[in-house]
GUTORMAR-865871 format. One record per residue (C-alpha): residue in one letter; x, y, z. Coordinates in steps of 0.1 Angstrom, whole numbers, plus 5000, padded with zeros to 4 digits. Example, Ala and Ser with C-alpha at 12.3 -4.5 7.8 and 13.67 -1.06 7.14 Angstrom:
<'A',<5123,4955,5078>>,
<'S',<5137,4989,5071>>,
***
This chain:
<'M',<5580,4456,4580>>,
<'K',<5593,4481,4605>>,
<'R',<5577,4509,4585>>,
<'L',<5543,4490,4585>>,
<'F',<5545,4484,4622>>,
<'S',<5553,4521,4628>>,
<'I',<5523,4531,4607>>,
<'L',<5500,4508,4626>>,
<'V',<5513,4521,4660>>,
<'I',<5508,4557,4649>>,
<'T',<5473,4549,4636>>,
<'L',<5463,4532,4669>>,
<'M',<5477,4561,4689>>,
<'M',<5457,4587,4668>>,
<'A',<5425,4566,4671>>,
<'F',<5430,4563,4709>>,
<'G',<5436,4600,4712>>,
<'T',<5405,4608,4692>>,
<'V',<5384,4586,4714>>,
<'N',<5398,4603,4745>>,
<'A',<5392,4637,4731>>,
<'T',<5356,4628,4722>>,
<'T',<5350,4614,4757>>,
<'N',<5365,4645,4773>>,
<'A',<5345,4668,4751>>,
<'A',<5313,4649,4759>>,
<'T',<5321,4651,4796>>,
<'V',<5327,4688,4794>>,
<'A',<5296,4694,4774>>,
<'T',<5275,4674,4799>>,
<'T',<5290,4694,4828>>,
<'V',<5283,4727,4811>>,
<'V',<5247,4717,4803>>,
<'S',<5241,4705,4838>>,
<'S',<5255,4738,4851>>,
<'I',<5233,4758,4828>>,
<'Q',<5203,4737,4839>>,
<'D',<5211,4742,4876>>,
<'D',<5215,4780,4870>>,
<'A',<5182,4781,4852>>,
<'A',<5165,4762,4880>>,
<'A',<5181,4785,4906>>,
<'T',<5169,4815,4886>>,
<'A',<5134,4801,4884>>,
<'T',<5135,4795,4921>>,
<'E',<5145,4830,4928>>,
<'D',<5118,4844,4905>>,
<'L',<5091,4824,4922>>,
<'G',<5108,4824,4956>>,
<'F',<5094,4857,4970>>,
<'H',<5057,4848,4970>>,
<'Q',<5064,4812,4981>>,
<'E',<5087,4824,5008>>,
<'L',<5062,4849,5020>>,
<'K',<5035,4823,5021>>,
<'K',<5057,4799,5039>>,
<'R',<5067,4824,5065>>,
<'F',<5031,4835,5070>>,
<'I',<5020,4799,5077>>,
<'E',<5050,4793,5100>>,
<'G',<5039,4824,5120>>,
<'G',<5008,4806,5132>>,
<'A',<4971,4811,5123>>,
<'G',<4963,4829,5155>>,
<'F',<4981,4862,5155>>,
<'M',<4990,4861,5118>>,
<'G',<4953,4858,5109>>,
<'I',<4944,4889,5130>>,
<'V',<4973,4909,5115>>,
<'L',<4961,4899,5080>>,
<'L',<4926,4910,5089>>,
<'C',<4939,4944,5100>>,
<'L',<4956,4947,5066>>,
<'I',<4925,4938,5047>>,
<'L',<4902,4961,5066>>,
<'G',<4927,4990,5066>>,
<'L',<4932,4987,5028>>,
<'A',<4894,4985,5022>>,
<'I',<4888,5017,5042>>,
<'A',<4919,5034,5026>>,
<'I',<4907,5026,4991>>,
<'E',<4872,5038,4998>>,
<'R',<4885,5071,5012>>,
<'I',<4908,5076,4983>>,
<'I',<4880,5071,4958>>,
<'F',<4857,5094,4978>>,
<'L',<4884,5122,4981>>,
<'N',<4892,5120,4944>>,
<'L',<4855,5124,4936>>,
<'S',<4853,5153,4960>>,
<'S',<4881,5172,4943>>,
<'T',<4868,5202,4924>>,
<'N',<4884,5228,4901>>,
<'T',<4878,5256,4925>>,
<'K',<4889,5284,4902>>,
<'K',<4866,5273,4875>>,
<'L',<4837,5269,4898>>,
<'T',<4843,5303,4913>>,
<'Q',<4843,5319,4879>>,
<'R',<4811,5301,4869>>,
<'V',<4794,5313,4901>>,
<'E',<4806,5348,4895>>,
<'D',<4793,5348,4859>>,
<'A',<4760,5334,4871>>,
<'L',<4756,5361,4898>>,
<'Q',<4762,5388,4872>>,
<'S',<4739,5374,4846>>,
<'G',<4711,5356,4865>>,
<'G',<4715,5365,4901>>,
<'V',<4715,5342,4932>>,
<'E',<4692,5316,4917>>,
<'A',<4714,5311,4887>>,
<'A',<4745,5308,4909>>,
<'K',<4726,5282,4931>>,
<'E',<4718,5262,4900>>,
<'V',<4754,5261,4890>>,
<'C',<4763,5248,4925>>,
<'R',<4735,5222,4924>>,
<'N',<4749,5208,4891>>,
<'T',<4785,5206,4905>>,
<'K',<4797,5178,4928>>,
<'G',<4821,5182,4957>>,
<'P',<4822,5199,4991>>,
<'V',<4832,5233,4977>>,
<'A',<4800,5235,4956>>,
<'S',<4779,5224,4986>>,
<'I',<4794,5252,5007>>,
<'F',<4788,5277,4980>>,
<'Y',<4751,5266,4978>>,
<'Q',<4746,5270,5015>>,
<'G',<4761,5305,5015>>,
<'L',<4741,5316,4985>>,
<'D',<4709,5301,5000>>,
<'R',<4713,5325,5031>>,
<'T',<4720,5357,5011>>,
<'D',<4685,5369,5017>>,
<'E',<4691,5369,5054>>,
<'G',<4722,5390,5051>>,
<'L',<4760,5386,5047>>,
<'E',<4765,5376,5083>>,
<'A',<4740,5347,5080>>,
<'A',<4756,5336,5048>>,
<'E',<4790,5336,5064>>,
<'K',<4778,5316,5094>>,
<'A',<4762,5291,5070>>,
<'V',<4794,5287,5051>>,
<'V',<4815,5281,5083>>,
<'A',<4790,5257,5098>>,
<'Y',<4785,5236,5066>>,
<'G',<4823,5237,5061>>,
<'G',<4827,5218,5093>>,
<'V',<4801,5193,5082>>,
<'Q',<4819,5187,5049>>,
<'M',<4852,5183,5068>>,
<'G',<4837,5157,5090>>,
<'Q',<4826,5138,5059>>,
<'L',<4861,5140,5044>>,
<'E',<4876,5126,5076>>,
<'K',<4850,5098,5080>>,
<'N',<4865,5064,5089>>,
<'V',<4901,5077,5087>>,
<'S',<4905,5071,5125>>,
<'W',<4900,5033,5118>>,
<'I',<4931,5033,5096>>,
<'S',<4952,5049,5123>>,
<'L',<4938,5022,5147>>,
<'F',<4949,4994,5124>>,
<'I',<4983,5010,5120>>,
<'A',<4988,5010,5158>>,
<'L',<4971,4976,5163>>,
<'A',<4991,4955,5138>>,
<'P',<5026,4960,5153>>,
<'M',<5011,4956,5188>>,
<'L',<4996,4922,5178>>,
<'G',<5030,4913,5164>>,
<'F',<5048,4922,5196>>,
<'M',<5022,4902,5216>>,
<'G',<5029,4872,5193>>,
<'T',<5066,4877,5201>>,
<'V',<5061,4877,5238>>,
<'I',<5039,4846,5236>>,
<'G',<5064,4828,5214>>,
<'M',<5092,4836,5239>>,
<'I',<5070,4823,5267>>,
<'Q',<5064,4790,5248>>,
<'A',<5102,4787,5242>>,
<'F',<5110,4790,5279>>,
<'D',<5082,4766,5287>>,
<'K',<5099,4740,5265>>,
<'I',<5132,4747,5282>>,
<'E',<5116,4743,5316>>,
<'A',<5099,4710,5306>>,
<'A',<5131,4695,5291>>,
<'G',<5153,4707,5319>>,
<'D',<5180,4715,5294>>,
<'M',<5190,4745,5273>>,
<'Q',<5191,4732,5237>>,
<'P',<5189,4755,5207>>,
<'S',<5164,4732,5189>>,
<'L',<5139,4736,5218>>,
<'V',<5137,4774,5215>>,
<'A',<5143,4779,5178>>,
<'G',<5107,4772,5168>>,
<'G',<5092,4795,5194>>,
<'I',<5117,4823,5187>>,
<'K',<5111,4821,5149>>,
<'V',<5073,4823,5154>>,
<'A',<5078,4853,5177>>,
<'L',<5100,4872,5152>>,
<'L',<5077,4864,5122>>,
<'T',<5047,4879,5140>>,
<'T',<5066,4910,5147>>,
<'V',<5079,4913,5111>>,
<'F',<5044,4909,5095>>,
<'G',<5029,4933,5120>>,
<'L',<5055,4960,5111>>,
<'I',<5049,4953,5074>>,
<'V',<5012,4959,5077>>,
<'A',<5017,4990,5097>>,
<'I',<5041,5004,5071>>,
<'I',<5017,4997,5042>>,
<'L',<4988,5013,5060>>,
<'Q',<5009,5043,5071>>,
<'I',<5017,5051,5035>>,
<'F',<4980,5051,5025>>,
<'Y',<4971,5071,5057>>,
<'N',<4996,5099,5050>>,
<'Y',<4983,5102,5014>>,
<'I',<4947,5104,5026>>,
<'I',<4956,5131,5052>>,
<'A',<4975,5151,5026>>,
<'K',<4945,5149,5002>>,
<'I',<4921,5160,5030>>,
<'D',<4943,5189,5039>>,
<'S',<4944,5200,5002>>,
<'I',<4906,5198,4999>>,
<'V',<4901,5217,5032>>,
<'N',<4925,5245,5020>>,
<'D',<4905,5248,4988>>,
<'M',<4873,5250,5008>>,
<'E',<4887,5278,5030>>,
<'D',<4900,5298,5000>>,
<'A',<4867,5293,4982>>,
<'S',<4847,5304,5012>>,
<'I',<4866,5337,5014>>,
<'T',<4862,5342,4977>>,
<'L',<4824,5335,4979>>,
<'M',<4820,5362,5006>>,
<'D',<4839,5387,4985>>,
<'L',<4816,5379,4956>>,
<'L',<4785,5383,4977>>,
<'I',<4798,5416,4990>>,
<'R',<4803,5429,4955>>,
<'Y',<4770,5415,4944>>,
<'K',<4751,5433,4973>>,
<'K',<4767,5466,4964>>,
***
């Protein structure tokens, strides 16, 4: 009887322990799953958070100055992209063009060289054409034509670039103006309330700082494009100057 009672007690204890173990395991599993889900949700929030945060901060900055800063970015990028496309199309293999012009001069004379320049795009080919077109008037006239038309081509390369520099200067200035106006609004609230509470000035100061941040971001983006465009223009201008000297040497040899 005692042995039977002992067996029953041991069986009950084992069953109770199994139930507790199962319950604890289920609790741990639930906790782990919840933690994984929370981490996944946090990761998804971080993945999508940059654009959402940027949009949120832009809206919080106010439609007035933030809209003008955004307009500066759009116009500046439009001009920069147009200039980059134009400059890339204006780039020419100067060595190849010079060799073709030299071969044309030797084989077909000035008219053949002019035909090569007419069929080639870019400012270097245009300068070559103007110089070749004045060869009948003498080398001095050809040189003057090359120099004069080189200035015209340089003006076309630099067209609208000054607008980009304007937007680079204007965007942070608008941001700083928004900062000043936000601070004035914050102090107006303090004056109206007659008490210095952080909640009164927090909104105005946040708007002020946001306008400054976005103005600086726009200026930095446009400055990168501006520096690239200036470097590209300098490269093309150097090619034009070297090609002009080479053309005059070719014409001197041809006249001899």
